[in-house]
N, CA, C, O and the ligand as a Tripos MOL2 file, in Angstrom:
@<TRIPOS>MOLECULE
protein
  245   243    62     0     0
PROTEIN
NO_CHARGES

@<TRIPOS>ATOM
      1 N          42.7370 -148.8570 -100.1470 N.3       1 MET1
      2 CA         41.6990 -149.8610  -99.9700 C.3       1 MET1
      3 C          41.2610 -150.3620 -101.3320 C.2       1 MET1
      4 O          41.5250 -151.5060 -101.7010 O.2       1 MET1
      5 N          40.5920 -149.4990 -102.0710 N.am      2 ILE2
      6 CA         40.1730 -149.8910 -103.4200 C.3       2 ILE2
      7 C          41.2240 -149.4680 -104.4360 C.2       2 ILE2
      8 O          41.2890 -150.0250 -105.5320 O.2       2 ILE2
      9 N          42.0500 -148.4840 -104.0790 N.am      3 GLY3
     10 CA         43.1350 -148.1040 -104.9570 C.3       3 GLY3
     11 C          42.6600 -147.3020 -106.1470 C.2       3 GLY3
     12 O          41.6320 -146.6260 -106.0930 O.2       3 GLY3
     13 N          43.4170 -147.3860 -107.2130 N.am      4 MET4
     14 CA         43.1260 -146.5490 -108.3830 C.3       4 MET4
     15 C          42.3800 -147.2960 -109.4750 C.2       4 MET4
     16 O          42.2750 -146.8090 -110.6010 O.2       4 MET4
     17 N          41.8640 -148.4680 -109.1550 N.am      5 ALA5
     18 CA         41.1960 -149.2550 -110.1830 C.3       5 ALA5
     19 C          39.9500 -148.5360 -110.6800 C.2       5 ALA5
     20 O          39.2790 -147.8450 -109.9130 O.2       5 ALA5
     21 N          39.6460 -148.6970 -111.9420 N.am      6 GLY6
     22 CA         38.4190 -148.1380 -112.4990 C.3       6 GLY6
     23 C          37.2580 -149.0760 -112.3330 C.2       6 GLY6
     24 O          36.1430 -148.6540 -112.0280 O.2       6 GLY6
     25 N          37.5160 -150.3510 -112.5340 N.am      7 PHE7
     26 CA         36.4610 -151.3650 -112.4980 C.3       7 PHE7
     27 C          36.8110 -152.4550 -111.5110 C.2       7 PHE7
     28 O          37.9730 -152.8360 -111.3700 O.2       7 PHE7
     29 N          35.7830 -152.9580 -110.8200 N.am      8 LEU8
     30 CA         35.9620 -154.0290 -109.8530 C.3       8 LEU8
     31 C          34.8540 -155.0650 -110.0560 C.2       8 LEU8
     32 O          33.6680 -154.7350 -110.0320 O.2       8 LEU8
     33 N          35.2520 -156.3000 -110.2520 N.am      9 GLY9
     34 CA         34.2740 -157.3750 -110.3940 C.3       9 GLY9
     35 C          34.0290 -158.0880 -109.0660 C.2       9 GLY9
     36 O          34.9180 -158.1930 -108.2210 O.2       9 GLY9
     37 N          32.8150 -158.5670 -108.9090 N.am     10 ASP10
     38 CA         32.4370 -159.3670 -107.7300 C.3      10 ASP10
     39 C          32.2480 -160.8090 -108.2240 C.2      10 ASP10
     40 O          31.3030 -161.1090 -108.9540 O.2      10 ASP10
     41 N          33.1560 -161.6840 -107.8160 N.am     11 LYS11
     42 CA         33.0960 -163.0720 -108.2940 C.3      11 LYS11
     43 C          31.8390 -163.7970 -107.7830 C.2      11 LYS11
     44 O          31.4120 -164.7900 -108.3710 O.2      11 LYS11
     45 N          31.2630 -163.3030 -106.7060 N.am     12 GLN12
     46 CA         30.0760 -163.9510 -106.1370 C.3      12 GLN12
     47 C          28.8380 -163.6740 -106.9740 C.2      12 GLN12
     48 O          28.0230 -164.5640 -107.2150 O.2      12 GLN12
     49 N          28.7060 -162.4130 -107.4200 N.am     13 THR13
     50 CA         27.5300 -162.0320 -108.1840 C.3      13 THR13
     51 C          27.8250 -161.9850 -109.6810 C.2      13 THR13
     52 O          26.9000 -161.8710 -110.4850 O.2      13 THR13
     53 N          29.0820 -162.0700 -110.0620 N.am     14 THR14
     54 CA         29.5960 -161.8810 -111.4340 C.3      14 THR14
     55 C          29.1660 -160.5250 -112.0150 C.2      14 THR14
     56 O          28.9700 -160.3910 -113.2220 O.2      14 THR14
     57 N          29.0240 -159.5410 -111.1480 N.am     15 LEU15
     58 CA         28.7730 -158.1710 -111.5980 C.3      15 LEU15
     59 C          30.0760 -157.3750 -111.5930 C.2      15 LEU15
     60 O          30.9380 -157.5830 -110.7390 O.2      15 LEU15
     61 N          30.2090 -156.4700 -112.5460 N.am     16 VAL16
     62 CA         31.3570 -155.5530 -112.5600 C.3      16 VAL16
     63 C          30.8320 -154.1510 -112.2310 C.2      16 VAL16
     64 O          29.7970 -153.7250 -112.7420 O.2      16 VAL16
     65 N          31.5640 -153.4490 -111.3730 N.am     17 HIS17
     66 CA         31.1900 -152.1190 -110.9240 C.3      17 HIS17
     67 C          32.1810 -151.0920 -111.4200 C.2      17 HIS17
     68 O          33.3760 -151.3630 -111.5390 O.2      17 HIS17
     69 N          31.6640 -149.8930 -111.7120 N.am     18 HIS18
     70 CA         32.5100 -148.7440 -112.0870 C.3      18 HIS18
     71 C          32.7430 -147.9550 -110.8010 C.2      18 HIS18
     72 O          31.8440 -147.2710 -110.3100 O.2      18 HIS18
     73 N          33.9350 -148.0540 -110.2700 N.am     19 LEU19
     74 CA         34.1810 -147.5290 -108.9120 C.3      19 LEU19
     75 C          33.9620 -146.0330 -108.7940 C.2      19 LEU19
     76 O          33.5400 -145.5500 -107.7430 O.2      19 LEU19
     77 N          34.2440 -145.2900 -109.8580 N.am     20 ALA20
     78 CA         34.0900 -143.8330 -109.8230 C.3      20 ALA20
     79 C          32.6240 -143.4280 -109.6870 C.2      20 ALA20
     80 O          32.3110 -142.2950 -109.3200 O.2      20 ALA20
     81 N          31.7280 -144.3780 -109.9900 N.am     21 ASN21
     82 CA         30.2910 -144.0780 -109.9840 C.3      21 ASN21
     83 C          29.5440 -144.9880 -109.0190 C.2      21 ASN21
     84 O          28.3260 -145.1310 -109.1320 O.2      21 ASN21
     85 N          30.2400 -145.6010 -108.0810 N.am     22 MET22
     86 CA         29.6050 -146.6250 -107.2490 C.3      22 MET22
     87 C          28.5450 -146.0110 -106.3330 C.2      22 MET22
     88 O          28.6710 -144.8810 -105.8610 O.2      22 MET22
     89 N          27.5010 -146.8010 -106.1040 N.am     23 LYS23
     90 CA         26.3840 -146.3990 -105.2560 C.3      23 LYS23
     91 C          26.3520 -147.3360 -104.0350 C.2      23 LYS23
     92 O          27.0030 -148.3810 -104.0270 O.2      23 LYS23
     93 N          25.5930 -146.9470 -103.0170 N.am     24 LYS24
     94 CA         25.5260 -147.8030 -101.8520 C.3      24 LYS24
     95 C          24.9300 -149.1620 -102.2000 C.2      24 LYS24
     96 O          25.2460 -150.1700 -101.5680 O.2      24 LYS24
     97 N          24.0530 -149.1790 -103.2270 N.am     25 GLU25
     98 CA         23.4230 -150.4370 -103.6430 C.3      25 GLU25
     99 C          24.4520 -151.4160 -104.2330 C.2      25 GLU25
    100 O          24.1750 -152.6110 -104.3370 O.2      25 GLU25
    101 N          25.6110 -150.9270 -104.6110 N.am     26 CYS26
    102 CA         26.6490 -151.8310 -105.1570 C.3      26 CYS26
    103 C          27.2130 -152.7510 -104.0860 C.2      26 CYS26
    104 O          27.7460 -153.8170 -104.3920 O.2      26 CYS26
    105 N          27.0930 -152.3340 -102.8220 N.am     27 LYS27
    106 CA         27.5870 -153.1060 -101.6990 C.3      27 LYS27
    107 C          29.0660 -153.4610 -101.8440 C.2      27 LYS27
    108 O          29.4880 -154.5690 -101.5110 O.2      27 LYS27
    109 N          29.8370 -152.5120 -102.3420 N.am     28 ILE28
    110 CA         31.2810 -152.7470 -102.5210 C.3      28 ILE28
    111 C          31.9460 -153.0580 -101.1870 C.2      28 ILE28
    112 O          32.8100 -153.9310 -101.1080 O.2      28 ILE28
    113 N          31.5390 -152.3390 -100.1300 N.am     29 VAL29
    114 CA         32.2130 -152.5220  -98.8460 C.3      29 VAL29
    115 C          31.9300 -153.8970  -98.2490 C.2      29 VAL29
    116 O          32.6810 -154.3830  -97.4030 O.2      29 VAL29
    117 N          30.8290 -154.5250  -98.7000 N.am     30 GLU30
    118 CA         30.4850 -155.8590  -98.1810 C.3      30 GLU30
    119 C          31.1410 -156.9730  -98.9700 C.2      30 GLU30
    120 O          31.0520 -158.1410  -98.5930 O.2      30 GLU30
    121 N          31.8090 -156.6140 -100.0790 N.am     31 MET31
    122 CA         32.4150 -157.6260 -100.9430 C.3      31 MET31
    123 C          33.6370 -158.2430 -100.2560 C.2      31 MET31
    124 O          34.5200 -157.5160  -99.8020 O.2      31 MET31
    125 N          33.6940 -159.5560 -100.1780 N.am     32 LYS32
    126 CA         34.8340 -160.2100  -99.5640 C.3      32 LYS32
    127 C          36.0840 -160.0150 -100.4370 C.2      32 LYS32
    128 O          36.0090 -159.9370 -101.6630 O.2      32 LYS32
    129 N          37.2230 -159.9410  -99.7590 N.am     33 LEU33
    130 CA         38.4770 -159.7320 -100.4850 C.3      33 LEU33
    131 C          38.6840 -160.7760 -101.5490 C.2      33 LEU33
    132 O          39.1320 -160.4620 -102.6520 O.2      33 LEU33
    133 N          38.3580 -162.0410 -101.2270 N.am     34 GLN34
    134 CA         38.6200 -163.1140 -102.1950 C.3      34 GLN34
    135 C          37.6270 -163.0910 -103.3700 C.2      34 GLN34
    136 O          37.8270 -163.7820 -104.3690 O.2      34 GLN34
    137 N          36.5760 -162.3070 -103.2430 N.am     35 ASP35
    138 CA         35.6110 -162.1870 -104.3400 C.3      35 ASP35
    139 C          35.9060 -160.9960 -105.2760 C.2      35 ASP35
    140 O          35.2130 -160.7860 -106.2710 O.2      35 ASP35
    141 N          36.9460 -160.2290 -104.9320 N.am     36 ARG36
    142 CA         37.2350 -159.0090 -105.7120 C.3      36 ARG36
    143 C          38.1290 -159.3550 -106.8990 C.2      36 ARG36
    144 O          39.2250 -159.8940 -106.7450 O.2      36 ARG36
    145 N          37.6260 -159.0270 -108.0830 N.am     37 GLN37
    146 CA         38.3770 -159.2850 -109.3100 C.3      37 GLN37
    147 C          38.7490 -157.9530 -109.9490 C.2      37 GLN37
    148 O          37.8760 -157.1790 -110.3410 O.2      37 GLN37
    149 N          40.0350 -157.6950 -110.0510 N.am     38 TYR38
    150 CA         40.5020 -156.5180 -110.7890 C.3      38 TYR38
    151 C          40.8630 -156.9390 -112.1900 C.2      38 TYR38
    152 O          41.1030 -158.1180 -112.4480 O.2      38 TYR38
    153 N          40.9040 -155.9840 -113.0970 N.am     39 PHE39
    154 CA         41.0600 -156.2950 -114.5150 C.3      39 PHE39
    155 C          42.2830 -155.6060 -115.1250 C.2      39 PHE39
    156 O          42.5850 -154.4470 -114.8420 O.2      39 PHE39
    157 N          42.9660 -156.3700 -115.9690 N.am     40 THR40
    158 CA         44.1020 -155.8380 -116.7110 C.3      40 THR40
    159 C          43.9260 -156.2660 -118.1720 C.2      40 THR40
    160 O          44.0600 -157.4530 -118.4700 O.2      40 THR40
    161 N          43.6330 -155.3490 -119.0850 N.am     41 PRO41
    162 CA         43.4460 -153.9280 -118.8520 C.3      41 PRO41
    163 C          42.1710 -153.6200 -118.0600 C.2      41 PRO41
    164 O          41.2190 -154.4000 -118.0550 O.2      41 PRO41
    165 N          42.1810 -152.4650 -117.3940 N.am     42 ASP42
    166 CA         41.1130 -152.0700 -116.4810 C.3      42 ASP42
    167 C          39.9810 -151.4150 -117.2720 C.2      42 ASP42
    168 O          39.7520 -150.2100 -117.1660 O.2      42 ASP42
    169 N          39.2730 -152.2300 -118.0730 N.am     43 THR43
    170 CA         38.2050 -151.7020 -118.9180 C.3      43 THR43
    171 C          36.9450 -152.5330 -118.7600 C.2      43 THR43
    172 O          36.9990 -153.7020 -118.3780 O.2      43 THR43
    173 N          35.7950 -151.9080 -119.0640 N.am     44 LEU44
    174 CA         34.5230 -152.6070 -119.0250 C.3      44 LEU44
    175 C          34.5080 -153.7330 -120.0770 C.2      44 LEU44
    176 O          33.9970 -154.8230 -119.8240 O.2      44 LEU44
    177 N          35.0660 -153.4550 -121.2360 N.am     45 GLU45
    178 CA         35.1010 -154.4550 -122.3030 C.3      45 GLU45
    179 C          35.8160 -155.7150 -121.8300 C.2      45 GLU45
    180 O          35.3570 -156.8330 -122.0630 O.2      45 GLU45
    181 N          36.9570 -155.5120 -121.1560 N.am     46 ASN46
    182 CA         37.7190 -156.6730 -120.6610 C.3      46 ASN46
    183 C          36.9190 -157.4450 -119.6140 C.2      46 ASN46
    184 O          36.8970 -158.6760 -119.6180 O.2      46 ASN46
    185 N          36.2630 -156.7040 -118.7160 N.am     47 ALA47
    186 CA         35.4530 -157.3580 -117.6890 C.3      47 ALA47
    187 C          34.3560 -158.1960 -118.3190 C.2      47 ALA47
    188 O          34.1210 -159.3310 -117.9040 O.2      47 ALA47
    189 N          33.6840 -157.6430 -119.3190 N.am     48 LYS48
    190 CA         32.6090 -158.3830 -119.9930 C.3      48 LYS48
    191 C          33.1600 -159.6110 -120.7080 C.2      48 LYS48
    192 O          32.5060 -160.6530 -120.7660 O.2      48 LYS48
    193 N          34.3740 -159.4790 -121.2550 N.am     49 SER49
    194 CA         34.9770 -160.6010 -121.9390 C.3      49 SER49
    195 C          35.2920 -161.7400 -120.9630 C.2      49 SER49
    196 O          35.4440 -162.8900 -121.3750 O.2      49 SER49
    197 N          35.3910 -161.4110 -119.6550 N.am     50 MET50
    198 CA         35.6300 -162.3830 -118.6120 C.3      50 MET50
    199 C          34.3180 -162.8050 -117.9590 C.2      50 MET50
    200 O          34.3140 -163.3460 -116.8530 O.2      50 MET50
    201 N          33.2010 -162.5540 -118.6500 N.am     51 ASN51
    202 CA         31.8710 -163.0180 -118.2510 C.3      51 ASN51
    203 C          31.3140 -162.2880 -117.0150 C.2      51 ASN51
    204 O          30.4820 -162.8420 -116.2970 O.2      51 ASN51
    205 N          31.7580 -161.0790 -116.7720 N.am     52 PHE52
    206 CA         31.1080 -160.2290 -115.7740 C.3      52 PHE52
    207 C          30.0280 -159.3970 -116.4730 C.2      52 PHE52
    208 O          30.1830 -159.0010 -117.6290 O.2      52 PHE52
    209 N          28.9300 -159.1390 -115.7510 N.am     53 SER53
    210 CA         27.8090 -158.3330 -116.2720 C.3      53 SER53
    211 C          27.8330 -156.9660 -115.6100 C.2      53 SER53
    212 O          28.2490 -156.8330 -114.4590 O.2      53 SER53
    213 N          27.3810 -155.9440 -116.3450 N.am     54 SER54
    214 CA         27.3690 -154.5910 -115.8440 C.3      54 SER54
    215 C          26.4060 -154.4500 -114.6430 C.2      54 SER54
    216 O          25.2660 -154.9130 -114.6920 O.2      54 SER54
    217 N          26.8820 -153.8100 -113.5850 N.am     55 CYS55
    218 CA         26.0070 -153.4960 -112.4590 C.3      55 CYS55
    219 C          25.0210 -152.4250 -112.8970 C.2      55 CYS55
    220 O          25.3990 -151.4140 -113.4900 O.2      55 CYS55
    221 N          23.7220 -152.6700 -112.5890 N.am     56 MET56
    222 CA         22.7040 -151.7180 -113.0360 C.3      56 MET56
    223 C          22.7790 -150.3730 -112.2910 C.2      56 MET56
    224 O          22.3040 -149.3540 -112.7930 O.2      56 MET56
    225 N          23.3810 -150.3800 -111.0900 N.am     57 TRP57
    226 CA         23.4150 -149.1630 -110.2860 C.3      57 TRP57
    227 C          24.4970 -148.1980 -110.7450 C.2      57 TRP57
    228 O          24.2650 -146.9910 -110.8020 O.2      57 TRP57
    229 N          25.6650 -148.7100 -111.0700 N.am     58 CYS58
    230 CA         26.7920 -147.8000 -111.3580 C.3      58 CYS58
    231 C          27.1700 -147.7720 -112.8350 C.2      58 CYS58
    232 O          27.9110 -146.8850 -113.2580 O.2      58 CYS58
    233 N          26.6800 -148.7180 -113.6260 N.am     59 ILE59
    234 CA         26.9970 -148.7280 -115.0550 C.3      59 ILE59
    235 C          25.7100 -148.7170 -115.8770 C.2      59 ILE59
    236 O          25.6080 -147.9630 -116.8450 O.2      59 ILE59
    237 N          24.7260 -149.5410 -115.5100 N.am     60 GLY60
    238 CA         23.5320 -149.6730 -116.3170 C.3      60 GLY60
    239 C          23.8110 -150.5810 -117.4970 C.2      60 GLY60
    240 O          24.8540 -151.2330 -117.5520 O.2      60 GLY60
    241 N          22.8950 -150.6270 -118.4290 N.am     61 ASN61
    242 CA         23.0760 -151.4850 -119.6010 C.3      61 ASN61
    243 C          23.4100 -150.6470 -120.8130 C.2      61 ASN61
    244 O          23.6000 -151.1870 -121.9030 O.2      61 ASN61
    245 ZN         27.7490 -151.1650 -109.0800 Zn       62 ZN62
@<TRIPOS>BOND
     1     1     2 1
     2     2     3 1
     3     3     4 2
     4     3     5 am
     5     5     6 1
     6     6     7 1
     7     7     8 2
     8     7     9 am
     9     9    10 1
    10    10    11 1
    11    11    12 2
    12    11    13 am
    13    13    14 1
    14    14    15 1
    15    15    16 2
    16    15    17 am
    17    17    18 1
    18    18    19 1
    19    19    20 2
    20    19    21 am
    21    21    22 1
    22    22    23 1
    23    23    24 2
    24    23    25 am
    25    25    26 1
    26    26    27 1
    27    27    28 2
    28    27    29 am
    29    29    30 1
    30    30    31 1
    31    31    32 2
    32    31    33 am
    33    33    34 1
    34    34    35 1
    35    35    36 2
    36    35    37 am
    37    37    38 1
    38    38    39 1
    39    39    40 2
    40    39    41 am
    41    41    42 1
    42    42    43 1
    43    43    44 2
    44    43    45 am
    45    45    46 1
    46    46    47 1
    47    47    48 2
    48    47    49 am
    49    49    50 1
    50    50    51 1
    51    51    52 2
    52    51    53 am
    53    53    54 1
    54    54    55 1
    55    55    56 2
    56    55    57 am
    57    57    58 1
    58    58    59 1
    59    59    60 2
    60    59    61 am
    61    61    62 1
    62    62    63 1
    63    63    64 2
    64    63    65 am
    65    65    66 1
    66    66    67 1
    67    67    68 2
    68    67    69 am
    69    69    70 1
    70    70    71 1
    71    71    72 2
    72    71    73 am
    73    73    74 1
    74    74    75 1
    75    75    76 2
    76    75    77 am
    77    77    78 1
    78    78    79 1
    79    79    80 2
    80    79    81 am
    81    81    82 1
    82    82    83 1
    83    83    84 2
    84    83    85 am
    85    85    86 1
    86    86    87 1
    87    87    88 2
    88    87    89 am
    89    89    90 1
    90    90    91 1
    91    91    92 2
    92    91    93 am
    93    93    94 1
    94    94    95 1
    95    95    96 2
    96    95    97 am
    97    97    98 1
    98    98    99 1
    99    99   100 2
   100    99   101 am
   101   101   102 1
   102   102   103 1
   103   103   104 2
   104   103   105 am
   105   105   106 1
   106   106   107 1
   107   107   108 2
   108   107   109 am
   109   109   110 1
   110   110   111 1
   111   111   112 2
   112   111   113 am
   113   113   114 1
   114   114   115 1
   115   115   116 2
   116   115   117 am
   117   117   118 1
   118   118   119 1
   119   119   120 2
   120   119   121 am
   121   121   122 1
   122   122   123 1
   123   123   124 2
   124   123   125 am
   125   125   126 1
   126   126   127 1
   127   127   128 2
   128   127   129 am
   129   129   130 1
   130   130   131 1
   131   131   132 2
   132   131   133 am
   133   133   134 1
   134   134   135 1
   135   135   136 2
   136   135   137 am
   137   137   138 1
   138   138   139 1
   139   139   140 2
   140   139   141 am
   141   141   142 1
   142   142   143 1
   143   143   144 2
   144   143   145 am
   145   145   146 1
   146   146   147 1
   147   147   148 2
   148   147   149 am
   149   149   150 1
   150   150   151 1
   151   151   152 2
   152   151   153 am
   153   153   154 1
   154   154   155 1
   155   155   156 2
   156   155   157 am
   157   157   158 1
   158   158   159 1
   159   159   160 2
   160   159   161 am
   161   161   162 1
   162   162   163 1
   163   163   164 2
   164   163   165 am
   165   165   166 1
   166   166   167 1
   167   167   168 2
   168   167   169 am
   169   169   170 1
   170   170   171 1
   171   171   172 2
   172   171   173 am
   173   173   174 1
   174   174   175 1
   175   175   176 2
   176   175   177 am
   177   177   178 1
   178   178   179 1
   179   179   180 2
   180   179   181 am
   181   181   182 1
   182   182   183 1
   183   183   184 2
   184   183   185 am
   185   185   186 1
   186   186   187 1
   187   187   188 2
   188   187   189 am
   189   189   190 1
   190   190   191 1
   191   191   192 2
   192   191   193 am
   193   193   194 1
   194   194   195 1
   195   195   196 2
   196   195   197 am
   197   197   198 1
   198   198   199 1
   199   199   200 2
   200   199   201 am
   201   201   202 1
   202   202   203 1
   203   203   204 2
   204   203   205 am
   205   205   206 1
   206   206   207 1
   207   207   208 2
   208   207   209 am
   209   209   210 1
   210   210   211 1
   211   211   212 2
   212   211   213 am
   213   213   214 1
   214   214   215 1
   215   215   216 2
   216   215   217 am
   217   217   218 1
   218   218   219 1
   219   219   220 2
   220   219   221 am
   221   221   222 1
   222   222   223 1
   223   223   224 2
   224   223   225 am
   225   225   226 1
   226   226   227 1
   227   227   228 2
   228   227   229 am
   229   229   230 1
   230   230   231 1
   231   231   232 2
   232   231   233 am
   233   233   234 1
   234   234   235 1
   235   235   236 2
   236   235   237 am
   237   237   238 1
   238   238   239 1
   239   239   240 2
   240   239   241 am
   241   241   242 1
   242   242   243 1
   243   243   244 2
@<TRIPOS>SUBSTRUCTURE
     1 MET1         2 RESIDUE 1 A MET
     2 ILE2         6 RESIDUE 1 A ILE
     3 GLY3        10 RESIDUE 1 A GLY
     4 MET4        14 RESIDUE 1 A MET
     5 ALA5        18 RESIDUE 1 A ALA
     6 GLY6        22 RESIDUE 1 A GLY
     7 PHE7        26 RESIDUE 1 A PHE
     8 LEU8        30 RESIDUE 1 A LEU
     9 GLY9        34 RESIDUE 1 A GLY
    10 ASP10       38 RESIDUE 1 A ASP
    11 LYS11       42 RESIDUE 1 A LYS
    12 GLN12       46 RESIDUE 1 A GLN
    13 THR13       50 RESIDUE 1 A THR
    14 THR14       54 RESIDUE 1 A THR
    15 LEU15       58 RESIDUE 1 A LEU
    16 VAL16       62 RESIDUE 1 A VAL
    17 HIS17       66 RESIDUE 1 A HIS
    18 HIS18       70 RESIDUE 1 A HIS
    19 LEU19       74 RESIDUE 1 A LEU
    20 ALA20       78 RESIDUE 1 A ALA
    21 ASN21       82 RESIDUE 1 A ASN
    22 MET22       86 RESIDUE 1 A MET
    23 LYS23       90 RESIDUE 1 A LYS
    24 LYS24       94 RESIDUE 1 A LYS
    25 GLU25       98 RESIDUE 1 A GLU
    26 CYS26      102 RESIDUE 1 A CYS
    27 LYS27      106 RESIDUE 1 A LYS
    28 ILE28      110 RESIDUE 1 A ILE
    29 VAL29      114 RESIDUE 1 A VAL
    30 GLU30      118 RESIDUE 1 A GLU
    31 MET31      122 RESIDUE 1 A MET
    32 LYS32      126 RESIDUE 1 A LYS
    33 LEU33      130 RESIDUE 1 A LEU
    34 GLN34      134 RESIDUE 1 A GLN
    35 ASP35      138 RESIDUE 1 A ASP
    36 ARG36      142 RESIDUE 1 A ARG
    37 GLN37      146 RESIDUE 1 A GLN
    38 TYR38      150 RESIDUE 1 A TYR
    39 PHE39      154 RESIDUE 1 A PHE
    40 THR40      158 RESIDUE 1 A THR
    41 PRO41      162 RESIDUE 1 A PRO
    42 ASP42      166 RESIDUE 1 A ASP
    43 THR43      170 RESIDUE 1 A THR
    44 LEU44      174 RESIDUE 1 A LEU
    45 GLU45      178 RESIDUE 1 A GLU
    46 ASN46      182 RESIDUE 1 A ASN
    47 ALA47      186 RESIDUE 1 A ALA
    48 LYS48      190 RESIDUE 1 A LYS
    49 SER49      194 RESIDUE 1 A SER
    50 MET50      198 RESIDUE 1 A MET
    51 ASN51      202 RESIDUE 1 A ASN
    52 PHE52      206 RESIDUE 1 A PHE
    53 SER53      210 RESIDUE 1 A SER
    54 SER54      214 RESIDUE 1 A SER
    55 CYS55      218 RESIDUE 1 A CYS
    56 MET56      222 RESIDUE 1 A MET
    57 TRP57      226 RESIDUE 1 A TRP
    58 CYS58      230 RESIDUE 1 A CYS
    59 ILE59      234 RESIDUE 1 A ILE
    60 GLY60      238 RESIDUE 1 A GLY
    61 ASN61      242 RESIDUE 1 A ASN
    62 ZN62       245 GROUP 0 **** ****
């Protein structure tokens, strides 16, 4: 389902989530398939470089 990815971006909210630390508040299960952005390389730095912001629930600032 989510696979082995470390980070998942939500194109709707432009938030990036750390899947290993996800909380129910992240609403990952409610994220539409077409809104799911995976990253290559699969790093927070790369996600931020693509204008995603850290989710406060699973990453913080
Ligand atoms: Zn999150």
